N, C-alpha and C positions, 0 to 999 in steps of 0.2 A: 176976363183977367182975375177976378174974383175966384173963380172957379179953379185955374191955373195956380193961384197961389193956394188955395185948398189943398189940391192934390201935392204939391210941393211940401206943403206941412206935413202933409198925409203920410207922403212917401219919408221924409224923414224921421217922424213918430215911429213907423214900421219899422226903418233900419235902426232905432235907437233902441225899440223892443226886441229885436231880431237880435241886435249884439248884446243885449242884457239876458238875453235868454239863452246863449251859447255859452258852455265853458266847456275849456280844453282841458284835461288831468293827464299829468306826465306819468310815464311807465313806474315810476318809485312813487306815484304819490296814490292818495285815495280822498274822496270828497266826501265830506257830511253834509248832508242836506237839510236843512231845517224849513221848514212852513209854518209862519206864522209863531215865530217861537217854540214850535215843538218839532223833536225828532221825523225827518219824514223816510229818509234811505239813504245806505251808502252806496256812493258812486263810485265806479270801476275806471282803471283810467282807459283816457281815450275821449271822445266828442258827447257832452253829457246836456241834456236842453233841461232848461228850469222856467217858473215862472217869474217873470221878471216882476220886483219891486214887491214878490211876495215871497218866494223863495230865498233863502241864501244857504251858500256853500263855503264850508270850511274845509281845507286842504290840508292834510295830514302827510309829512313826509314819513313813508317806511324805512327808509334807509336807518343804516346801523348810524347813530349819533355817540357824541362823545361828551360827558361832564366831567370838567376839571375840576377835581376836589382842591381847595385853597389849602396850603400848610397850615396845621395845628400843632398844639403843644398837645402831647399826650403822656401820660406817667403809667410807665410800667409795672408790672407787680412787685419788684424789688425796688420801688421808690425812686427812678430815674426817668428824668423829663427827657423826652425827645420829640424832635420835629417830624413830623408825618404829612406827606401827602399822596394822592394817588390820583387814579384817571378810570373813570366807568364807562363802559362801551354798552350802550344798549341799544335795541331796536323795537318799533313799536308794533305790536301783534293784533292789537283792536282799535282802530281810530275812534269809535264811539267812548268805550271807556277812556282813553285819552284825552278826549275833547270834555267829557262832563265828568269824571271823576277826581280831577284836577286840574285846581286853577292854575299855577305855574310849577311845570314839572321840573321843570332845570334848578328852580328852587328849592323844590322838595326833595328834589334826588340828592342835592347837594348835601343839605342840611342832614338828610338818611344817613349820607355816605360817612360824614363826619363822626355823626354820633355812633354808628356801629364801627367804624375805624378804634375810636377810643374803647371801645367795651372789648373788642378782639385783643387789641395789643395790650390794654389794660391786666388781661388774662395772662399774659407772658413775662417773663425776664427779660431782662435786655439780651442777653447773649441768644437765648432762643428766637426773639424777634428779628434780631438781625441775619440769623441763618435760616428762618424759616418764612422767607417771602411766599413762597408756592402756597403754604398753610394758610397762611393769612388771607391773599388772593382767593383762596378755594372758598374760605369760610365765608368772606364779606361777600362775594359771588353770591352765595346760596342765601345769606341773608336778605341782601338786597332784591335779590328775585321774587322769593317770597313776599317780601314788604311792597314791590312794585307790581305784582301780578293784579291786583285791581286796578290798577290804572292804564292796564293795556299794554305793557310792555314787557318785555325780558332782558334780562340783564345777562349779555353773551360774556363778558369777563371784567375783572378787576384787576388793575396791576400798580404796584407800589411804585411809586418815581423814585423815593427817595426815605429813608431814616435814620436822622441824622442826630446823633445823641449831644450833651454837651462838651466842651472844647476839653477839659480838664481828664473826662471820661474818654475821649478821642487818645488826648496822650495815653493814659494809662492802659488803653488798649494796644497802643504802637508799642509800647515797651513790654506788654505781655507776648504781643507778637512776635517782638524781635528777643525775646526771653525764650521763645516756645520755638523758634527758629534757631537758634544757638544749640538748644537743647539738640535737636533734631540732628543738628549738623554732629555735635560729639558723639550721639549715639551710632551716628552714620561711621563717623570715624574710627569709634573704638569697634564698632562690627567689623568694620574693613581691617584694620590691623590684627584683630581675631581670625578672621578668615585668613589672612595673609601667614599668621604664624601656623595656623593649621594645613592649609598647603606647604609650608615649609616643612612643618614634621612630616607631614604624610611624601614628601619629596626625599627627605632625609632617609625616614623610612625604607622606601621604595628604593633609593639607590643604595642601600645597607642590605637589603634584601638581594637585590640583584647582586651586589659583590660578594655576599654570600654564596651566592648559589652558585658566581662564576667560579670563586673558590672550592668549592665542592666540586665542581664539575671538573677541572682542573685536576686535582688532587685524585678523583676518580679516574680519569683519562691516565694520569702517572701509573697509577694502580694498575689500570689492564695492561700498558705500556711494559710496567715491570714484570707482568705476571707472562704477560706473552713471551718478553723475553727470557725468563726462566723456563717457560714450558719450552720454547726452541731449545734453549741451552740442551734441557734435560733429555730433548729429543734428540738432539746432535749427540750428546753423551750415549744415550741409549742405543742409536744407529752405531756409534763407533764401537760402542761393547758387542753390538751382535756381530757387527762386521769382523772384529777380533776374533769372537769365540766363533764366528763361522770359519774363520782362518784357520784358526787353530785346529778345529773339527775336523776340518778338511785336510789338514795336515798329519791328522793321526799323531801326534808325538806320545814319547811312551816316558817311561820315568825318568830315562837318563838324560831328556831335553828339558823336563821339567826341573830338575836337580841342577841342569847348567843355567837355568834360567834364574833361579834360587839364589844362585852363588854370586852373579852377575847382580842382583838385586843386594845380597850381604853385600858386596864390594862398594854400593853406591852409599850404603847406610854408612858404613866403616869410614867412607870419606870425609872425615869432619875433625872436630876438637874432642870429640867426645872422648872420656878415658875408658869409660865401661859402655859395652853391648850387650845386651840382653836377647838372646837367643829362642824362642818359643821352645814349647816341649816338644813339638813334631819335629823339630830340627834334627833329633839324635837318628829319627828315620830319614832324614834327607842325607845326614851325613855316611850313613850304613850306602845309601847308594852313592853318595860322592865315593867312599872306597870302590865300592865295585867298578865305579866307572874310573878310577885309578888302575884297578887290576887290567881292565880291559884294554887300558893303554899301552901299559908294559907290555902284556901279551903283543901289543901292535908293535913293540919297537918304538912308539912315538915320547916314552918318558923313558929318560935312562935309567939305571938302577941307581939307588945312594950309594952302595957297597962298592961301586964300581970308582 
């Protein structure tokens, strides 16, 4: 009976020792193993065996962690007090340094972020701080990353959550923003009116040019039509003259026929209200011809003798 109890106790002891010697490390963790208070080794994820009651293992989370920096008052370069808070994202790179080089990483990181946040924003004016969050984030990340390197961590990024100026400054900024928007609106309206006037003037200019071109084209076409009419009339008169001249030439007229035509012309000239008729000098030759025609007619008996 005593042997049975001994074996049972031994089995329980072995189970306790086995349970105490087996450690399971998650994939996102690493284990820092100490033996009698001294660093022994760093265990990787998976099953790890340690010496019970002699070894101790501290698990370090290697995932990205968050440090929430509480709001604090910061004085800008132009002496304006603003309330600023931020978030710091970091991840462990060396579990040994994280365990042994800093006692409370979260508290140390928070204080460090607050201090550097005051330093960075204190070098900026209010307007620059409100519009340069990316620059602030970059500067803080660089400073914190350098400072926490000895703690075995890497600052991934820093994000400014808010920068709140005082109420009176906020109201003044709102008025300034409203005035600036009204200014831009007035400028845009004036620019629009100017563009409209320019377009209207260009339209008037274009219409005037087109009207002038149309009138010039009309004048040109009228002139061409008149010229064509005159050329046609001249050509017609020329053709008529040529026809008459050809007919006369074909008829072979003599001086007697020409004299008769001349008398017909004188008859037309004399048929009017004029009291005087001027005959050209050449009419004497025509009259002698007319005398010859009279003698011819007398000889033929067509004209009676005046003495009879």
